[in-house]
C-alpha positions, 0 to 999 in steps of 0.5 A: 456784038459788044466791044471787047472790054479794055480790062476783065472784070476779074482784073479790076476787082483783083486790083481793088482788092490789092489796094489798101491805105498804105501805112508804111512806104518804101522810101527807096522806090520811086514812081517811074516818070511814064507811070506818073505822067499817066496818073497826072492825065488821069487826074485831069480826066476826072469828071466834075460838076458842070465840067468846071474843074474847080481844083488844082493838084499840087504834086510834091516830090521835093524831099525837104518839103515832104519832110516839112509836111510830117508835123502838119500831117499829125506826125504821119510818115507817109508824106515823107516816105512816099514817092509823090504827095498830091495835095488836092486843092479847091478854088477859094473862093470860086469867082466869075473869072473861074467860070470865064476861064472854063468857058474860054477853054471850052471854046478853044477845045471845041472850036466855037466862039466864046460868045456862043456859050453865053447861055452856058455861062449864065446857067453856071453863074446862076448856080454858083456865083454868087451861090444860092442862099445857104450853099457853101460853094467852097464845100461844093468845090471840095466835094469835087476834089474828092471825086478826083481823089477816088479816080486817082486811087483807082487809076494808081491801083490799076498800074500797081502803084500804092496810095494812101488818102489822108485827111489827118492833116492841118489844111491851114498849115498846108496852105501856108507852106505851099502859098495857096491863099495867094493862088485862090486855093485851099487844101482839101485832102492829100493822097500819097503814092509810091510802093508799100514797104515789105514790113507794112503789116497792113498789106496782108490783113484781109480787107473788111467790107460789108457784103454786097447785099448789105450795102447795094440796094437794087430797085428793079431786076438785076440785068 
């Protein structure tokens, strides 16, 4: 007998249909601390290649800083009006110390000697530091951050919290404002979270998606 599902199929699809890229947030509504803590843990639990987690998530709730983000976000007000702004950053550059940090954490969590992970470290180093010829390692790290972005947005939707992903930003200006270069980080993408404004007309527009059969190609019988 299979274990009961944590959520029903319909609940999952219902929340994904409810979710949309919010254009207008209600600036008076803030995400409860308990809910935000859950979303932070959801970010941390995001999978990544090698498990390396080559990112940092910069969370901004300070209104003064949020207002400063508007002109470097193509004038989009979501960054100022949403409850929380999450800047998804990636290591720039990725170095051996980043690999060592992950190896040390693995040893700590799993209760093994770091020396026993020498082979694992060697495998990661041969693939990442220095990267193989023609591989842009920062681009690779940035793609990992997009996995976290998707995980964050789905997790928020399951809690009834609105989001909007934003690539319409000036990454270099974000880096400068937040002091990211000295931390060895570079801005990749932004997501804002909060609650939709009652007058956001996009909330009631039908979601436009291609049919399943147009975008999902099954090889073999459908189980």
